[in-house]
mmCIF entry with sequence, helices, sheets and N, C-alpha, C, O atoms, coordinates in Angstrom:
data_MODEL
# 
_entry.id   MODEL 
# 
_entity.id                         1 
_entity.type                       polymer 
_entity.pdbx_number_of_molecules   1 
# 
_entity_poly.entity_id                      1 
_entity_poly.type                           'polypeptide(L)' 
_entity_poly.nstd_linkage                   no 
_entity_poly.nstd_monomer                   no 
_entity_poly.pdbx_seq_one_letter_code       
;(UNK)(UNK)(UNK)(UNK)(UNK)(UNK)(UNK)(UNK)(UNK)(UNK)(UNK)(UNK)(UNK)(UNK)(UNK)(UNK)
(UNK)(UNK)(UNK)(UNK)(UNK)(UNK)(UNK)(UNK)(UNK)(UNK)(UNK)(UNK)(UNK)(UNK)(UNK)(UNK)
(UNK)(UNK)(UNK)(UNK)(UNK)(UNK)(UNK)(UNK)(UNK)(UNK)(UNK)(UNK)(UNK)(UNK)(UNK)(UNK)
;
_entity_poly.pdbx_seq_one_letter_code_can   XXXXXXXXXXXXXXXXXXXXXXXXXXXXXXXXXXXXXXXXXXXXXXXX 
_entity_poly.pdbx_strand_id                 A 
# 
loop_
_entity_poly_seq.entity_id 
_entity_poly_seq.num 
_entity_poly_seq.mon_id 
_entity_poly_seq.hetero 
1 1  UNK n 
1 2  UNK n 
1 3  UNK n 
1 4  UNK n 
1 5  UNK n 
1 6  UNK n 
1 7  UNK n 
1 8  UNK n 
1 9  UNK n 
1 10 UNK n 
1 11 UNK n 
1 12 UNK n 
1 13 UNK n 
1 14 UNK n 
1 15 UNK n 
1 16 UNK n 
1 17 UNK n 
1 18 UNK n 
1 19 UNK n 
1 20 UNK n 
1 21 UNK n 
1 22 UNK n 
1 23 UNK n 
1 24 UNK n 
1 25 UNK n 
1 26 UNK n 
1 27 UNK n 
1 28 UNK n 
1 29 UNK n 
1 30 UNK n 
1 31 UNK n 
1 32 UNK n 
1 33 UNK n 
1 34 UNK n 
1 35 UNK n 
1 36 UNK n 
1 37 UNK n 
1 38 UNK n 
1 39 UNK n 
1 40 UNK n 
1 41 UNK n 
1 42 UNK n 
1 43 UNK n 
1 44 UNK n 
1 45 UNK n 
1 46 UNK n 
1 47 UNK n 
1 48 UNK n 
# 
_struct_asym.id          A 
_struct_asym.entity_id   1 
# 
loop_
_struct_conf.conf_type_id 
_struct_conf.id 
_struct_conf.pdbx_PDB_helix_id 
_struct_conf.beg_label_comp_id 
_struct_conf.beg_label_asym_id 
_struct_conf.beg_label_seq_id 
_struct_conf.pdbx_beg_PDB_ins_code 
_struct_conf.end_label_comp_id 
_struct_conf.end_label_asym_id 
_struct_conf.end_label_seq_id 
_struct_conf.pdbx_end_PDB_ins_code 
_struct_conf.beg_auth_comp_id 
_struct_conf.beg_auth_asym_id 
_struct_conf.beg_auth_seq_id 
_struct_conf.end_auth_comp_id 
_struct_conf.end_auth_asym_id 
_struct_conf.end_auth_seq_id 
_struct_conf.pdbx_PDB_helix_class 
_struct_conf.details 
_struct_conf.pdbx_PDB_helix_length 
HELX_P HELX_P1 AA1 UNK A 3  ? UNK A 6  ? UNK A 3  UNK A 6  1 ? 4  
HELX_P HELX_P2 AA2 UNK A 13 ? UNK A 37 ? UNK A 13 UNK A 37 1 ? 25 
HELX_P HELX_P3 AA3 UNK A 41 ? UNK A 44 ? UNK A 41 UNK A 44 1 ? 4  
# 
_struct_conf_type.id          HELX_P 
_struct_conf_type.criteria    ? 
_struct_conf_type.reference   ? 
# 
loop_
_atom_site.group_PDB 
_atom_site.id 
_atom_site.type_symbol 
_atom_site.label_atom_id 
_atom_site.label_alt_id 
_atom_site.label_comp_id 
_atom_site.label_asym_id 
_atom_site.label_entity_id 
_atom_site.label_seq_id 
_atom_site.pdbx_PDB_ins_code 
_atom_site.Cartn_x 
_atom_site.Cartn_y 
_atom_site.Cartn_z 
_atom_site.occupancy 
_atom_site.B_iso_or_equiv 
_atom_site.pdbx_formal_charge 
_atom_site.auth_seq_id 
_atom_site.auth_comp_id 
_atom_site.auth_asym_id 
_atom_site.auth_atom_id 
_atom_site.pdbx_PDB_model_num 
ATOM 1   N N  . UNK A 1 1  ? 0.840   -1.179 0.000  1.00 0.00 ? 1  UNK A N  1 
ATOM 2   C CA . UNK A 1 1  ? 0.000   0.000  0.000  1.00 0.00 ? 1  UNK A CA 1 
ATOM 3   C C  . UNK A 1 1  ? 0.883   1.240  0.000  1.00 0.00 ? 1  UNK A C  1 
ATOM 4   O O  . UNK A 1 1  ? 1.912   1.266  0.676  1.00 0.00 ? 1  UNK A O  1 
ATOM 5   N N  . UNK A 1 2  ? 0.505   2.239  -0.731 1.00 0.00 ? 2  UNK A N  1 
ATOM 6   C CA . UNK A 1 2  ? 1.304   3.452  -0.753 1.00 0.00 ? 2  UNK A CA 1 
ATOM 7   C C  . UNK A 1 2  ? 1.039   4.292  0.482  1.00 0.00 ? 2  UNK A C  1 
ATOM 8   O O  . UNK A 1 2  ? 0.067   4.059  1.200  1.00 0.00 ? 2  UNK A O  1 
ATOM 9   N N  . UNK A 1 3  ? 1.896   5.265  0.730  1.00 0.00 ? 3  UNK A N  1 
ATOM 10  C CA . UNK A 1 3  ? 1.748   6.117  1.908  1.00 0.00 ? 3  UNK A CA 1 
ATOM 11  C C  . UNK A 1 3  ? 0.501   6.991  1.833  1.00 0.00 ? 3  UNK A C  1 
ATOM 12  O O  . UNK A 1 3  ? -0.051  7.364  2.868  1.00 0.00 ? 3  UNK A O  1 
ATOM 13  N N  . UNK A 1 4  ? 0.052   7.323  0.628  1.00 0.00 ? 4  UNK A N  1 
ATOM 14  C CA . UNK A 1 4  ? -1.116  8.191  0.482  1.00 0.00 ? 4  UNK A CA 1 
ATOM 15  C C  . UNK A 1 4  ? -2.402  7.511  0.928  1.00 0.00 ? 4  UNK A C  1 
ATOM 16  O O  . UNK A 1 4  ? -3.246  8.161  1.544  1.00 0.00 ? 4  UNK A O  1 
ATOM 17  N N  . UNK A 1 5  ? -2.579  6.232  0.640  1.00 0.00 ? 5  UNK A N  1 
ATOM 18  C CA . UNK A 1 5  ? -3.828  5.548  0.970  1.00 0.00 ? 5  UNK A CA 1 
ATOM 19  C C  . UNK A 1 5  ? -3.760  4.804  2.293  1.00 0.00 ? 5  UNK A C  1 
ATOM 20  O O  . UNK A 1 5  ? -4.782  4.321  2.780  1.00 0.00 ? 5  UNK A O  1 
ATOM 21  N N  . UNK A 1 6  ? -2.575  4.704  2.886  1.00 0.00 ? 6  UNK A N  1 
ATOM 22  C CA . UNK A 1 6  ? -2.433  3.915  4.093  1.00 0.00 ? 6  UNK A CA 1 
ATOM 23  C C  . UNK A 1 6  ? -3.283  4.455  5.247  1.00 0.00 ? 6  UNK A C  1 
ATOM 24  O O  . UNK A 1 6  ? -3.872  3.662  5.982  1.00 0.00 ? 6  UNK A O  1 
ATOM 25  N N  . UNK A 1 7  ? -3.364  5.754  5.426  1.00 0.00 ? 7  UNK A N  1 
ATOM 26  C CA . UNK A 1 7  ? -4.112  6.336  6.523  1.00 0.00 ? 7  UNK A CA 1 
ATOM 27  C C  . UNK A 1 7  ? -5.584  6.536  6.236  1.00 0.00 ? 7  UNK A C  1 
ATOM 28  O O  . UNK A 1 7  ? -6.308  7.005  7.114  1.00 0.00 ? 7  UNK A O  1 
ATOM 29  N N  . UNK A 1 8  ? -6.058  6.206  5.054  1.00 0.00 ? 8  UNK A N  1 
ATOM 30  C CA . UNK A 1 8  ? -7.440  6.479  4.692  1.00 0.00 ? 8  UNK A CA 1 
ATOM 31  C C  . UNK A 1 8  ? -8.311  5.239  4.640  1.00 0.00 ? 8  UNK A C  1 
ATOM 32  O O  . UNK A 1 8  ? -9.506  5.354  4.371  1.00 0.00 ? 8  UNK A O  1 
ATOM 33  N N  . UNK A 1 9  ? -7.769  4.070  4.884  1.00 0.00 ? 9  UNK A N  1 
ATOM 34  C CA . UNK A 1 9  ? -8.537  2.835  4.795  1.00 0.00 ? 9  UNK A CA 1 
ATOM 35  C C  . UNK A 1 9  ? -8.381  2.041  6.083  1.00 0.00 ? 9  UNK A C  1 
ATOM 36  O O  . UNK A 1 9  ? -7.349  2.122  6.750  1.00 0.00 ? 9  UNK A O  1 
ATOM 37  N N  . UNK A 1 10 ? -9.413  1.272  6.430  1.00 0.00 ? 10 UNK A N  1 
ATOM 38  C CA . UNK A 1 10 ? -9.332  0.403  7.593  1.00 0.00 ? 10 UNK A CA 1 
ATOM 39  C C  . UNK A 1 10 ? -9.786  1.084  8.868  1.00 0.00 ? 10 UNK A C  1 
ATOM 40  O O  . UNK A 1 10 ? -10.467 2.109  8.838  1.00 0.00 ? 10 UNK A O  1 
ATOM 41  N N  . UNK A 1 11 ? -9.400  0.501  9.977  1.00 0.00 ? 11 UNK A N  1 
ATOM 42  C CA . UNK A 1 11 ? -9.803  0.988  11.287 1.00 0.00 ? 11 UNK A CA 1 
ATOM 43  C C  . UNK A 1 11 ? -8.858  2.093  11.750 1.00 0.00 ? 11 UNK A C  1 
ATOM 44  O O  . UNK A 1 11 ? -7.979  1.866  12.581 1.00 0.00 ? 11 UNK A O  1 
ATOM 45  N N  . UNK A 1 12 ? -9.046  3.265  11.213 1.00 0.00 ? 12 UNK A N  1 
ATOM 46  C CA . UNK A 1 12 ? -8.222  4.393  11.625 1.00 0.00 ? 12 UNK A CA 1 
ATOM 47  C C  . UNK A 1 12 ? -8.957  5.189  12.698 1.00 0.00 ? 12 UNK A C  1 
ATOM 48  O O  . UNK A 1 12 ? -10.174 5.077  12.840 1.00 0.00 ? 12 UNK A O  1 
ATOM 49  N N  . UNK A 1 13 ? -8.222  5.981  13.437 1.00 0.00 ? 13 UNK A N  1 
ATOM 50  C CA . UNK A 1 13 ? -8.837  6.809  14.465 1.00 0.00 ? 13 UNK A CA 1 
ATOM 51  C C  . UNK A 1 13 ? -9.866  7.761  13.894 1.00 0.00 ? 13 UNK A C  1 
ATOM 52  O O  . UNK A 1 13 ? -10.925 7.971  14.486 1.00 0.00 ? 13 UNK A O  1 
ATOM 53  N N  . UNK A 1 14 ? -9.556  8.335  12.746 1.00 0.00 ? 14 UNK A N  1 
ATOM 54  C CA . UNK A 1 14 ? -10.480 9.268  12.097 1.00 0.00 ? 14 UNK A CA 1 
ATOM 55  C C  . UNK A 1 14 ? -11.793 8.584  11.723 1.00 0.00 ? 14 UNK A C  1 
ATOM 56  O O  . UNK A 1 14 ? -12.871 9.117  11.986 1.00 0.00 ? 14 UNK A O  1 
ATOM 57  N N  . UNK A 1 15 ? -11.701 7.408  11.113 1.00 0.00 ? 15 UNK A N  1 
ATOM 58  C CA . UNK A 1 15 ? -12.903 6.679  10.693 1.00 0.00 ? 15 UNK A CA 1 
ATOM 59  C C  . UNK A 1 15 ? -13.723 6.240  11.897 1.00 0.00 ? 15 UNK A C  1 
ATOM 60  O O  . UNK A 1 15 ? -14.950 6.339  11.879 1.00 0.00 ? 15 UNK A O  1 
ATOM 61  N N  . UNK A 1 16 ? -13.065 5.760  12.933 1.00 0.00 ? 16 UNK A N  1 
ATOM 62  C CA . UNK A 1 16 ? -13.786 5.303  14.118 1.00 0.00 ? 16 UNK A CA 1 
ATOM 63  C C  . UNK A 1 16 ? -14.442 6.453  14.867 1.00 0.00 ? 16 UNK A C  1 
ATOM 64  O O  . UNK A 1 16 ? -15.521 6.285  15.437 1.00 0.00 ? 16 UNK A O  1 
ATOM 65  N N  . UNK A 1 17 ? -13.803 7.618  14.873 1.00 0.00 ? 17 UNK A N  1 
ATOM 66  C CA . UNK A 1 17 ? -14.408 8.786  15.512 1.00 0.00 ? 17 UNK A CA 1 
ATOM 67  C C  . UNK A 1 17 ? -15.694 9.167  14.807 1.00 0.00 ? 17 UNK A C  1 
ATOM 68  O O  . UNK A 1 17 ? -16.714 9.397  15.457 1.00 0.00 ? 17 UNK A O  1 
ATOM 69  N N  . UNK A 1 18 ? -15.657 9.237  13.473 1.00 0.00 ? 18 UNK A N  1 
ATOM 70  C CA . UNK A 1 18 ? -16.866 9.601  12.733 1.00 0.00 ? 18 UNK A CA 1 
ATOM 71  C C  . UNK A 1 18 ? -17.927 8.515  12.813 1.00 0.00 ? 18 UNK A C  1 
ATOM 72  O O  . UNK A 1 18 ? -19.118 8.820  12.863 1.00 0.00 ? 18 UNK A O  1 
ATOM 73  N N  . UNK A 1 19 ? -17.516 7.259  12.826 1.00 0.00 ? 19 UNK A N  1 
ATOM 74  C CA . UNK A 1 19 ? -18.470 6.167  12.967 1.00 0.00 ? 19 UNK A CA 1 
ATOM 75  C C  . UNK A 1 19 ? -19.207 6.284  14.301 1.00 0.00 ? 19 UNK A C  1 
ATOM 76  O O  . UNK A 1 19 ? -20.425 6.114  14.355 1.00 0.00 ? 19 UNK A O  1 
ATOM 77  N N  . UNK A 1 20 ? -18.483 6.569  15.359 1.00 0.00 ? 20 UNK A N  1 
ATOM 78  C CA . UNK A 1 20 ? -19.098 6.739  16.666 1.00 0.00 ? 20 UNK A CA 1 
ATOM 79  C C  . UNK A 1 20 ? -20.039 7.923  16.721 1.00 0.00 ? 20 UNK A C  1 
ATOM 80  O O  . UNK A 1 20 ? -21.124 7.834  17.295 1.00 0.00 ? 20 UNK A O  1 
ATOM 81  N N  . UNK A 1 21 ? -19.630 9.028  16.129 1.00 0.00 ? 21 UNK A N  1 
ATOM 82  C CA . UNK A 1 21 ? -20.475 10.229 16.121 1.00 0.00 ? 21 UNK A CA 1 
ATOM 83  C C  . UNK A 1 21 ? -21.781 9.990  15.378 1.00 0.00 ? 21 UNK A C  1 
ATOM 84  O O  . UNK A 1 21 ? -22.851 10.386 15.841 1.00 0.00 ? 21 UNK A O  1 
ATOM 85  N N  . UNK A 1 22 ? -21.689 9.346  14.233 1.00 0.00 ? 22 UNK A N  1 
ATOM 86  C CA . UNK A 1 22 ? -22.898 9.084  13.448 1.00 0.00 ? 22 UNK A CA 1 
ATOM 87  C C  . UNK A 1 22 ? -23.796 8.051  14.134 1.00 0.00 ? 22 UNK A C  1 
ATOM 88  O O  . UNK A 1 22 ? -25.020 8.135  14.038 1.00 0.00 ? 22 UNK A O  1 
ATOM 89  N N  . UNK A 1 23 ? -23.200 7.089  14.816 1.00 0.00 ? 23 UNK A N  1 
ATOM 90  C CA . UNK A 1 23 ? -24.000 6.107  15.563 1.00 0.00 ? 23 UNK A CA 1 
ATOM 91  C C  . UNK A 1 23 ? -24.752 6.793  16.699 1.00 0.00 ? 23 UNK A C  1 
ATOM 92  O O  . UNK A 1 23 ? -25.926 6.501  16.928 1.00 0.00 ? 23 UNK A O  1 
ATOM 93  N N  . UNK A 1 24 ? -24.089 7.699  17.411 1.00 0.00 ? 24 UNK A N  1 
ATOM 94  C CA . UNK A 1 24 ? -24.756 8.433  18.492 1.00 0.00 ? 24 UNK A CA 1 
ATOM 95  C C  . UNK A 1 24 ? -25.876 9.304  17.953 1.00 0.00 ? 24 UNK A C  1 
ATOM 96  O O  . UNK A 1 24 ? -26.937 9.403  18.569 1.00 0.00 ? 24 UNK A O  1 
ATOM 97  N N  . UNK A 1 25 ? -25.651 9.933  16.816 1.00 0.00 ? 25 UNK A N  1 
ATOM 98  C CA . UNK A 1 25 ? -26.673 10.763 16.194 1.00 0.00 ? 25 UNK A CA 1 
ATOM 99  C C  . UNK A 1 25 ? -27.880 9.919  15.799 1.00 0.00 ? 25 UNK A C  1 
ATOM 100 O O  . UNK A 1 25 ? -29.018 10.326 16.035 1.00 0.00 ? 25 UNK A O  1 
ATOM 101 N N  . UNK A 1 26 ? -27.654 8.764  15.211 1.00 0.00 ? 26 UNK A N  1 
ATOM 102 C CA . UNK A 1 26 ? -28.741 7.879  14.833 1.00 0.00 ? 26 UNK A CA 1 
ATOM 103 C C  . UNK A 1 26 ? -29.527 7.392  16.039 1.00 0.00 ? 26 UNK A C  1 
ATOM 104 O O  . UNK A 1 26 ? -30.751 7.281  15.979 1.00 0.00 ? 26 UNK A O  1 
ATOM 105 N N  . UNK A 1 27 ? -28.832 7.101  17.133 1.00 0.00 ? 27 UNK A N  1 
ATOM 106 C CA . UNK A 1 27 ? -29.499 6.659  18.348 1.00 0.00 ? 27 UNK A CA 1 
ATOM 107 C C  . UNK A 1 27 ? -30.392 7.761  18.908 1.00 0.00 ? 27 UNK A C  1 
ATOM 108 O O  . UNK A 1 27 ? -31.529 7.498  19.299 1.00 0.00 ? 27 UNK A O  1 
ATOM 109 N N  . UNK A 1 28 ? -29.887 8.989  18.949 1.00 0.00 ? 28 UNK A N  1 
ATOM 110 C CA . UNK A 1 28 ? -30.667 10.114 19.468 1.00 0.00 ? 28 UNK A CA 1 
ATOM 111 C C  . UNK A 1 28 ? -31.881 10.382 18.580 1.00 0.00 ? 28 UNK A C  1 
ATOM 112 O O  . UNK A 1 28 ? -32.968 10.655 19.090 1.00 0.00 ? 28 UNK A O  1 
ATOM 113 N N  . UNK A 1 29 ? -31.713 10.307 17.271 1.00 0.00 ? 29 UNK A N  1 
ATOM 114 C CA . UNK A 1 29 ? -32.840 10.502 16.359 1.00 0.00 ? 29 UNK A CA 1 
ATOM 115 C C  . UNK A 1 29 ? -33.876 9.402  16.550 1.00 0.00 ? 29 UNK A C  1 
ATOM 116 O O  . UNK A 1 29 ? -35.076 9.675  16.520 1.00 0.00 ? 29 UNK A O  1 
ATOM 117 N N  . UNK A 1 30 ? -33.431 8.164  16.746 1.00 0.00 ? 30 UNK A N  1 
ATOM 118 C CA . UNK A 1 30 ? -34.359 7.060  16.983 1.00 0.00 ? 30 UNK A CA 1 
ATOM 119 C C  . UNK A 1 30 ? -35.162 7.245  18.264 1.00 0.00 ? 30 UNK A C  1 
ATOM 120 O O  . UNK A 1 30 ? -36.371 7.017  18.271 1.00 0.00 ? 30 UNK A O  1 
ATOM 121 N N  . UNK A 1 31 ? -34.512 7.652  19.338 1.00 0.00 ? 31 UNK A N  1 
ATOM 122 C CA . UNK A 1 31 ? -35.204 7.889  20.602 1.00 0.00 ? 31 UNK A CA 1 
ATOM 123 C C  . UNK A 1 31 ? -36.175 9.061  20.467 1.00 0.00 ? 31 UNK A C  1 
ATOM 124 O O  . UNK A 1 31 ? -37.300 8.988  20.962 1.00 0.00 ? 31 UNK A O  1 
ATOM 125 N N  . UNK A 1 32 ? -35.758 10.131 19.809 1.00 0.00 ? 32 UNK A N  1 
ATOM 126 C CA . UNK A 1 32 ? -36.639 11.292 19.619 1.00 0.00 ? 32 UNK A CA 1 
ATOM 127 C C  . UNK A 1 32 ? -37.867 10.913 18.794 1.00 0.00 ? 32 UNK A C  1 
ATOM 128 O O  . UNK A 1 32 ? -38.975 11.358 19.092 1.00 0.00 ? 32 UNK A O  1 
ATOM 129 N N  . UNK A 1 33 ? -37.678 10.100 17.768 1.00 0.00 ? 33 UNK A N  1 
ATOM 130 C CA . UNK A 1 33 ? -38.796 9.667  16.938 1.00 0.00 ? 33 UNK A CA 1 
ATOM 131 C C  . UNK A 1 33 ? -39.772 8.812  17.750 1.00 0.00 ? 33 UNK A C  1 
ATOM 132 O O  . UNK A 1 33 ? -40.987 8.943  17.605 1.00 0.00 ? 33 UNK A O  1 
ATOM 133 N N  . UNK A 1 34 ? -39.237 7.943  18.597 1.00 0.00 ? 34 UNK A N  1 
ATOM 134 C CA . UNK A 1 34 ? -40.110 7.133  19.447 1.00 0.00 ? 34 UNK A CA 1 
ATOM 135 C C  . UNK A 1 34 ? -40.907 8.010  20.401 1.00 0.00 ? 34 UNK A C  1 
ATOM 136 O O  . UNK A 1 34 ? -42.094 7.770  20.620 1.00 0.00 ? 34 UNK A O  1 
ATOM 137 N N  . UNK A 1 35 ? -40.270 9.016  20.966 1.00 0.00 ? 35 UNK A N  1 
ATOM 138 C CA . UNK A 1 35 ? -40.971 9.910  21.889 1.00 0.00 ? 35 UNK A CA 1 
ATOM 139 C C  . UNK A 1 35 ? -42.061 10.713 21.181 1.00 0.00 ? 35 UNK A C  1 
ATOM 140 O O  . UNK A 1 35 ? -43.133 10.933 21.745 1.00 0.00 ? 35 UNK A O  1 
ATOM 141 N N  . UNK A 1 36 ? -41.796 11.147 19.960 1.00 0.00 ? 36 UNK A N  1 
ATOM 142 C CA . UNK A 1 36 ? -42.774 11.967 19.221 1.00 0.00 ? 36 UNK A CA 1 
ATOM 143 C C  . UNK A 1 36 ? -43.952 11.137 18.723 1.00 0.00 ? 36 UNK A C  1 
ATOM 144 O O  . UNK A 1 36 ? -45.087 11.615 18.728 1.00 0.00 ? 36 UNK A O  1 
ATOM 145 N N  . UNK A 1 37 ? -43.703 9.907  18.293 1.00 0.00 ? 37 UNK A N  1 
ATOM 146 C CA . UNK A 1 37 ? -44.777 9.100  17.714 1.00 0.00 ? 37 UNK A CA 1 
ATOM 147 C C  . UNK A 1 37 ? -45.441 8.173  18.723 1.00 0.00 ? 37 UNK A C  1 
ATOM 148 O O  . UNK A 1 37 ? -46.582 7.759  18.514 1.00 0.00 ? 37 UNK A O  1 
ATOM 149 N N  . UNK A 1 38 ? -44.761 7.841  19.798 1.00 0.00 ? 38 UNK A N  1 
ATOM 150 C CA . UNK A 1 38 ? -45.306 6.903  20.767 1.00 0.00 ? 38 UNK A CA 1 
ATOM 151 C C  . UNK A 1 38 ? -45.187 5.456  20.335 1.00 0.00 ? 38 UNK A C  1 
ATOM 152 O O  . UNK A 1 38 ? -45.735 4.569  20.988 1.00 0.00 ? 38 UNK A O  1 
ATOM 153 N N  . UNK A 1 39 ? -44.485 5.205  19.253 1.00 0.00 ? 39 UNK A N  1 
ATOM 154 C CA . UNK A 1 39 ? -44.296 3.840  18.744 1.00 0.00 ? 39 UNK A CA 1 
ATOM 155 C C  . UNK A 1 39 ? -42.805 3.533  18.702 1.00 0.00 ? 39 UNK A C  1 
ATOM 156 O O  . UNK A 1 39 ? -41.975 4.419  18.501 1.00 0.00 ? 39 UNK A O  1 
ATOM 157 N N  . UNK A 1 40 ? -42.489 2.263  18.895 1.00 0.00 ? 40 UNK A N  1 
ATOM 158 C CA . UNK A 1 40 ? -41.103 1.835  18.756 1.00 0.00 ? 40 UNK A CA 1 
ATOM 159 C C  . UNK A 1 40 ? -40.710 1.783  17.292 1.00 0.00 ? 40 UNK A C  1 
ATOM 160 O O  . UNK A 1 40 ? -41.560 1.870  16.406 1.00 0.00 ? 40 UNK A O  1 
ATOM 161 N N  . UNK A 1 41 ? -39.425 1.642  17.047 1.00 0.00 ? 41 UNK A N  1 
ATOM 162 C CA . UNK A 1 41 ? -38.915 1.629  15.669 1.00 0.00 ? 41 UNK A CA 1 
ATOM 163 C C  . UNK A 1 41 ? -39.473 0.438  14.893 1.00 0.00 ? 41 UNK A C  1 
ATOM 164 O O  . UNK A 1 41 ? -39.771 0.569  13.705 1.00 0.00 ? 41 UNK A O  1 
ATOM 165 N N  . UNK A 1 42 ? -39.621 -0.715 15.534 1.00 0.00 ? 42 UNK A N  1 
ATOM 166 C CA . UNK A 1 42 ? -40.151 -1.875 14.820 1.00 0.00 ? 42 UNK A CA 1 
ATOM 167 C C  . UNK A 1 42 ? -41.606 -1.670 14.414 1.00 0.00 ? 42 UNK A C  1 
ATOM 168 O O  . UNK A 1 42 ? -42.027 -2.126 13.351 1.00 0.00 ? 42 UNK A O  1 
ATOM 169 N N  . UNK A 1 43 ? -42.367 -0.988 15.254 1.00 0.00 ? 43 UNK A N  1 
ATOM 170 C CA . UNK A 1 43 ? -43.767 -0.681 14.902 1.00 0.00 ? 43 UNK A CA 1 
ATOM 171 C C  . UNK A 1 43 ? -43.841 0.325  13.756 1.00 0.00 ? 43 UNK A C  1 
ATOM 172 O O  . UNK A 1 43 ? -44.711 0.232  12.890 1.00 0.00 ? 43 UNK A O  1 
ATOM 173 N N  . UNK A 1 44 ? -42.943 1.260  13.762 1.00 0.00 ? 44 UNK A N  1 
ATOM 174 C CA . UNK A 1 44 ? -42.941 2.297  12.712 1.00 0.00 ? 44 UNK A CA 1 
ATOM 175 C C  . UNK A 1 44 ? -42.670 1.708  11.339 1.00 0.00 ? 44 UNK A C  1 
ATOM 176 O O  . UNK A 1 44 ? -43.237 2.163  10.346 1.00 0.00 ? 44 UNK A O  1 
ATOM 177 N N  . UNK A 1 45 ? -41.811 0.703  11.272 1.00 0.00 ? 45 UNK A N  1 
ATOM 178 C CA . UNK A 1 45 ? -41.484 0.131  9.965  1.00 0.00 ? 45 UNK A CA 1 
ATOM 179 C C  . UNK A 1 45 ? -42.326 -1.097 9.651  1.00 0.00 ? 45 UNK A C  1 
ATOM 180 O O  . UNK A 1 45 ? -42.111 -1.757 8.634  1.00 0.00 ? 45 UNK A O  1 
ATOM 181 N N  . UNK A 1 46 ? -43.304 -1.411 10.538 1.00 0.00 ? 46 UNK A N  1 
ATOM 182 C CA . UNK A 1 46 ? -44.265 -2.463 10.250 1.00 0.00 ? 46 UNK A CA 1 
ATOM 183 C C  . UNK A 1 46 ? -43.843 -3.878 10.577 1.00 0.00 ? 46 UNK A C  1 
ATOM 184 O O  . UNK A 1 46 ? -44.414 -4.827 10.039 1.00 0.00 ? 46 UNK A O  1 
ATOM 185 N N  . UNK A 1 47 ? -42.857 -4.049 11.446 1.00 0.00 ? 47 UNK A N  1 
ATOM 186 C CA . UNK A 1 47 ? -42.417 -5.392 11.797 1.00 0.00 ? 47 UNK A CA 1 
ATOM 187 C C  . UNK A 1 47 ? -43.110 -5.925 13.045 1.00 0.00 ? 47 UNK A C  1 
ATOM 188 O O  . UNK A 1 47 ? -42.982 -7.108 13.361 1.00 0.00 ? 47 UNK A O  1 
ATOM 189 N N  . UNK A 1 48 ? -43.832 -5.084 13.751 1.00 0.00 ? 48 UNK A N  1 
ATOM 190 C CA . UNK A 1 48 ? -44.562 -5.525 14.941 1.00 0.00 ? 48 UNK A CA 1 
ATOM 191 C C  . UNK A 1 48 ? -45.977 -4.996 14.904 1.00 0.00 ? 48 UNK A C  1 
ATOM 192 O O  . UNK A 1 48 ? -46.758 -5.256 15.819 1.00 0.00 ? 48 UNK A O  1 
# 
């Protein structure tokens, strides 16, 4: 692998930081949606 692509692929600190941030954002949006609608996520998408 060349030096240019070595830091941009795989489990890098940068990628894991953004992955964590987006996961937290998705979790907060999911909880907020449940509070606003009164239904769980599975009910909203028709699985329950």
